[in-house]
C-alpha positions in Angstrom: 0.0 0.0 0.0 1.3 3.4 -0.9 1.1 6.2 1.7 -1.9 8.4 0.8 -1.6 12.2 1.1 -4.5 14.7 0.7 -3.5 18.0 -1.0 -6.1 20.7 -0.6 -5.9 23.4 -3.2 -4.2 20.7 -5.2 -4.8 22.0 -8.7 -3.4 25.5 -7.7 0.1 26.8 -8.4 2.0 25.4 -5.4 -0.3 22.5 -4.8 0.2 21.1 -8.3 4.0 21.2 -8.1 3.9 19.6 -4.7 1.6 16.9 -6.0 4.2 16.1 -8.7 7.0 15.9 -6.0 4.9 13.5 -3.8 3.8 11.3 -6.7 7.4 11.0 -7.9 8.4 9.9 -4.4 5.9 7.0 -4.4 2.9 8.6 -2.7 -0.7 8.1 -3.6 -2.0 11.7 -4.0 -5.6 12.9 -3.6 -6.3 16.4 -4.8 -9.2 18.5 -3.6 -10.0 21.9 -5.0 -13.0 24.1 -5.8 -11.3 25.3 -9.0 -11.9 29.0 -8.1 -8.4 30.0 -9.2 -7.2 26.9 -11.1 -8.3 24.6 -13.9 -9.2 20.9 -14.1 -6.7 20.4 -16.9 -3.9 20.5 -14.3 -4.9 16.9 -13.3 -4.1 15.7 -16.8 -0.9 17.7 -16.9 0.3 16.1 -13.6 -0.4 12.8 -15.2 1.8 13.7 -18.2 4.7 14.6 -16.0 4.5 11.7 -13.6 2.7 8.9 -15.6 0.2 8.7 -12.8 -3.2 10.4 -12.7 -4.0 11.6 -9.1 -7.5 11.2 -7.8 -9.3 14.5 -7.8 -12.5 15.8 -6.1 -14.1 19.2 -6.7 -15.2 20.3 -3.3 -15.5 23.7 -1.6 -13.9 22.9 1.8 -16.0 25.7 3.5 -18.9 23.3 3.1 -19.0 21.3 6.3 -21.0 18.4 5.1 -19.1 17.9 1.8 -15.8 18.2 3.7 -16.9 15.7 6.3 -17.9 13.2 3.6 -14.6 13.7 1.7 -12.5 13.0 4.8 -14.5 10.0 5.8 -13.8 8.5 2.3 -10.1 9.2 2.7 -9.6 8.4 6.4 -6.7 6.1 5.5 -4.6 9.1 4.5 -1.3 9.6 6.3 -1.5 13.3 6.2 -2.9 16.6 4.8 -1.1 19.4 3.1 -3.3 22.5 3.2 -2.9 25.0 0.3 -6.6 25.8 -0.1 -7.1 29.6 0.5 -7.7 32.9 -1.2 -4.2 34.4 -1.6 -4.1 37.9 -3.2 -2.8 40.6 -0.8 -4.4 43.5 -2.6 -7.7 41.8 -3.0 -7.8 40.9 0.7 -7.6 44.5 1.6 -10.7 45.2 -0.5 -12.6 42.0 0.6 -11.5 41.2 4.2 -14.7 39.4 5.3 -14.5 37.0 2.3 -10.8 36.2 3.1 -11.4 35.6 6.8 -14.5 33.5 6.1 -12.9 31.4 3.4 -9.4 30.8 4.7 -10.2 30.2 8.4 -13.3 28.1 7.8 -11.4 25.8 5.5 -8.6 25.4 8.1 -11.1 24.7 10.9 -13.1 22.2 8.8 -9.9 20.4 7.7 -8.4 20.1 11.2 -11.7 19.0 12.8 -12.0 16.2 10.2 -8.4 15.1 10.6 -9.1 14.6 14.3 -12.4 12.8 13.7 -10.8 10.4 11.2 -7.5 10.0 13.0 -5.3 11.5 10.3 -2.0 12.4 11.9 0.2 14.7 9.9 -0.6 18.3 8.9 1.4 20.8 6.8 0.1 24.3 6.7 0.8 26.7 3.8 1.8 29.8 5.8 3.5 33.0 4.7 6.3 35.4 5.5 3.5 38.0 5.8 3.0 36.9 9.4 6.1 38.9 10.3 4.5 42.2 9.3 7.0 45.0 9.0 10.1 43.3 10.4 12.5 45.1 12.8 15.6 43.5 11.3 16.6 41.3 8.4 17.0 38.5 7.6 13.9 37.1 9.3 14.3 34.1 11.5 11.6 31.9 13.1 12.4 33.7 16.3 11.5 37.1 14.8 8.4 38.6 16.3 5.2 38.0 14.4 3.1 41.1 14.1 -0.3 42.2 12.9 0.2 41.7 9.1 -0.4 44.5 6.7 -3.2 42.7 4.9 -6.2 40.5 5.8 -4.6 37.7 3.7 -1.5 37.8 5.9 -3.6 37.9 9.0 -5.5 34.7 8.0 -2.1 33.0 8.0 -1.1 34.4 11.4 -4.5 33.5 12.9 -4.3 30.2 11.2 -1.0 29.4 12.8 -2.5 30.3 16.2 -5.4 28.0 15.6 -3.1 25.1 14.7 -1.0 25.7 17.8 -4.0 25.6 20.1 -5.5 22.6 18.2 -2.5 20.3 18.4 -2.3 20.8 22.2 -5.6 18.9 22.6 -5.7 16.7 19.5 -4.4 13.3 20.6 -2.6 12.2 17.4 -2.1 15.3 15.2 1.3 16.8 14.6 1.7 19.9 12.5 4.3 21.9 10.6 3.8 25.5 9.3 6.0 26.5 6.4 6.3 30.2 6.1 6.9 30.8 2.4 8.6 33.8 1.1 7.8 34.5 -2.7 7.4 31.4 -4.9 7.9 31.9 -8.6 9.0 29.7 -11.5 7.4 26.6 -13.1 8.1 22.9 -13.6 10.9 22.2 -16.0 8.5 20.3 -18.3 6.6 23.5 -19.0 3.3 21.6 -18.3 2.4 23.3 -15.0 3.1 26.8 -13.6 1.3 29.8 -12.2 -1.8 30.5 -14.2 -4.2 32.7 -12.2 -7.7 33.3 -13.5 -8.3 36.9 -14.3 -5.8 39.7 -13.7 -2.7 38.4 -11.9 -2.0 39.6 -8.4 1.6 38.4 -8.3 4.6 39.8 -10.0 5.9 36.9 -12.1 2.7 35.9 -14.0 2.1 39.6 -14.7 5.6 39.9 -16.2 5.1 36.9 -18.4 1.6 38.0 -19.5 3.0 41.4 -20.5 5.8 39.8 -22.5 3.3 37.5 -24.2 1.1 40.4 -25.2 -1.8 39.4 -22.9 -1.3 42.6 -20.9 -0.2 45.9 -22.2 2.1 47.0 -19.4 3.5 46.0 -16.0 3.0 48.5 -13.2 5.8 48.5 -10.7 4.2 49.5 -7.4 6.6 52.0 -5.7 9.9 53.4 -6.7 10.6 55.3 -3.5 11.3 52.5 -1.0 14.5 52.7 1.0 16.1 50.0 -1.1 19.0 49.8 -3.5 16.9 50.8 -6.5 13.8 52.1 -4.9 11.6 49.1 -5.6 10.4 46.5 -3.1 12.7 43.6 -2.2 11.5 40.0 -1.7 13.0 36.6 -1.2 12.0 34.8 -4.4 12.1 31.0 -4.3 11.6 28.5 -7.1 8.3 26.6 -6.7 10.1 23.3 -7.2 12.5 24.0 -4.3 9.3 24.9 -2.3 7.7 21.6 -3.3 10.8 19.7 -2.1 10.4 21.5 1.3 7.0 20.0 1.7 8.4 16.5 1.2 11.1 17.2 3.8 8.5 18.5 6.2 6.3 15.4 5.7 9.3 13.1 6.4 9.9 15.2 9.6 6.4 14.6 10.7 6.8 10.9 10.2 10.0 10.8 12.2 9.3 8.5 15.2 12.0 10.3 17.2 10.3 13.7 16.8 8.5 14.8 20.0 7.4 18.3 19.0 3.8 18.5 18.1 4.1 21.8 16.2 7.0 23.3 14.4 7.5 26.3 12.1 10.1 26.8 9.4 11.0 29.7 7.1 11.2 28.6 3.4 13.2 31.0 1.3 16.6 31.4 -0.4 17.9 34.1 2.0 18.6 36.4 -0.9 16.6 39.6 -1.4 15.8 40.5 -5.0 14.2 43.8 -6.0 11.4 44.0 -8.6 13.9 45.5 -11.0 16.3 42.5 -10.4 13.5 40.2 -11.4 12.7 42.2 -14.5 16.4 42.3 -15.5 16.7 38.5 -15.0 13.5 37.9 -17.0 14.7 40.1 -19.9 18.0 38.2 -20.0 16.5 34.7 -19.9 13.5 35.3 -22.1 15.3 37.7 -24.5 12.1 39.8 -24.3 12.0 43.6 -23.7 9.4 44.2 -21.0 7.1 47.2 -21.1 6.8 48.6 -17.6 6.2 51.8 -15.7 6.1 52.9 -12.1 3.0 53.5 -10.0 2.2 54.3 -6.4 3.0 51.9 -3.6 0.4 49.2 -3.2 -1.6 49.1 0.1 -0.5 46.2 2.3 3.0 45.9 0.9 6.2 46.1 3.0 9.6 47.4 1.6 11.8 44.4 2.3 11.3 40.7 3.3 13.9 38.0 3.1 14.6 34.9 5.0 17.0 33.1 7.3 16.2 29.5 6.4 19.0 27.9 8.4 16.6 26.1 10.7 15.0 24.3 7.7 18.5 23.5 6.5 19.5 22.0 9.8 16.3 20.3 10.9 14.7 19.4 7.6 17.9 18.8 5.7 16.5 21.1 3.0 18.0 23.8 0.8 17.4 25.5 -2.5 19.1 24.5 -5.7 17.5 26.8 -8.3 18.6 30.4 -9.2 16.6 33.6 -10.0 17.5 33.0 -13.7 16.0 29.4 -13.4 12.9 31.0 -11.9 12.4 33.5 -14.7 13.4 31.2 -17.5 10.9 28.5 -16.4 8.2 31.0 -15.9 8.6 32.2 -19.5 8.7 28.6 -20.9 5.4 28.0 -19.0 3.8 31.1 -20.4 4.9 30.2 -23.9 3.4 26.7 -23.6 0.0 28.4 -23.0 -0.2 29.9 -26.5 
């Protein structure tokens, strides 16, 4: 029997890449998604990459009855990786109630059903936004978490607090939160990548869509930050390095010698790249000249965020292997495959 893993939000950007990583490591993967920001064709694309078609169920995990039925059906799962959430920082500022209702209800429903069905291992898709405006860089796991600058970020901070409280009373559930920095890039096959429905909220898909002629122009939000070139700095990480981090975390949860019920790890490269660094790399790897201009700062954004991921390196035996050029090159190859 293969170990079964449930991946919520499994047809989404990070979920689909993580599904590939788990399938290629011999796991039986069950994807669940409401397809609000992804496409069913991703299931077939995962099959093309891995040779195995993962089981898929279209469910809105805010629906208590449907979620309960789904978990009862898959109670033999060894763990859950929870990606299901609304994730656009800017949109969350405009729609806070929708973000709190969706993201926190999904988390509550998943955790409750894990306990009811004795599913032991939980990985939470968290975010560096839980650090708010950091006092110093790089950010370690010991850095103070603050009220995030967006409702999206706050759903991650509150989510972590819910998990911390939950594992104290749940008999058999252990959990790890992975605080991602900024995932970009795509699978080397060009078959899966970041493909948001509607107007992209993240930098990289907007860049590739402008280069492909889907969008007219990239707006760079803010050129007056106190950074080397005036644009915001982030720790960009290749999505496949991020997928590998989930595998490392899952192995950690299954370590019989591990006694901690809840752990937190930063997942980033430790390198801060500005928006203009990303544009420069993209123009080099794609050989495309990008049409962009500057605009006002975006509400909810902070000037600089980059990680100290030494804890993940030491405890999870994980590290990054792909460069910024790898990230921008694979993103463009993915965009071109969509034509």
